[in-house]
N, C-alpha and C positions, 0 to 999 in steps of 0.2 A: 607886226606883219599883217597887212591888210589882204584878205582873200578876195579874189574876184568872183563874180557871179558864176563864171564858167567853172572855177575850181569847186565851188559849192555844189554845182550840178554834177560834177564828176564824183565827188564824195557821196552824194545822194544816190548816184547810179551804182557805185560800189556797195552801198548799204541797202540797195534795193528799196529806196524810199521814193515815193511820189510826192513831191513838194509843190505847193502853190507858189505863186510869185511872192506873196507876202511872207511865206515861210522861208523861202530862199534868202530874202533880204534879212529877215530876223536871224537865221542861222549864219549868214555871212558875218553879221556883226558879232554874234556870240563866239563863233569859231575864231574870228580875228582877235578878239580879246583874250581868248585862251592861249592862242599862239604868242601874243605879245607878252603875256605873263610868263610863259615858258621861256621866252627869250630873255626876260629879266633874270630868271633863275639860272639860265645857262651862263650869264655873265658873272655870276658870283665866283669869287676866288676860293676854290676848295683845295688848293695845293697842300695846305697844312692840316687838312681834316682827314682823319683816318677813315678808311672805308668801313662801313658797318652794314649789317643786315637789318638791325633793329635800332630804334632810337634808345630804348631802355635796355639795360642788361637783362638778358634772359638765359635761363639754364633749363635743360631738360629735367623733368621730374619723372623718372621712371623707376618702377619697382624692380628689384632683382628677380630673375626667374627662379622659381622654386618647384621642385618636383613634388607631385602629390598623386594620390590614387585617383584614377578616373572612375566615372560611373560605370557600373556593370552594363553590358550591352543591352540586355532586356529592359533595364530601367531607362536607358537612354532612348530606346525606340518605342517605349510604351505610349507616348503621346503623338507619335508620328501619324499624320493623316493617312499616309500610304507607305507601305513597306515593300521591299523586294529582297527577301531573305534577310541578311544582316545589314541592309542599307536603307536610307531614306529614299523614297521614290518621289521625284519632283517632275513637274511638267517639262516637256521638251521645249527649248527655246531656240528658235532659228532666226 
């Protein structure tokens, strides 16, 4: 699929890019080749290919949750830069 100069200008406008005439021509050729390659991929027969999320088999590696004692409150807050009672005091972000 060959892109026109006008289509490249439209894409550049959407991307907020200011392109020179030389860049428009270069990107026209590059984007056209990307779209041609995508068209080749779209023509592949994938009817008998199972849908996958990953090419390689992947499994989650998670540790089981275990209950354990937490740190005492004073020990937890001893290195806090600022405290407000029993809480960490952090800067307000708006």
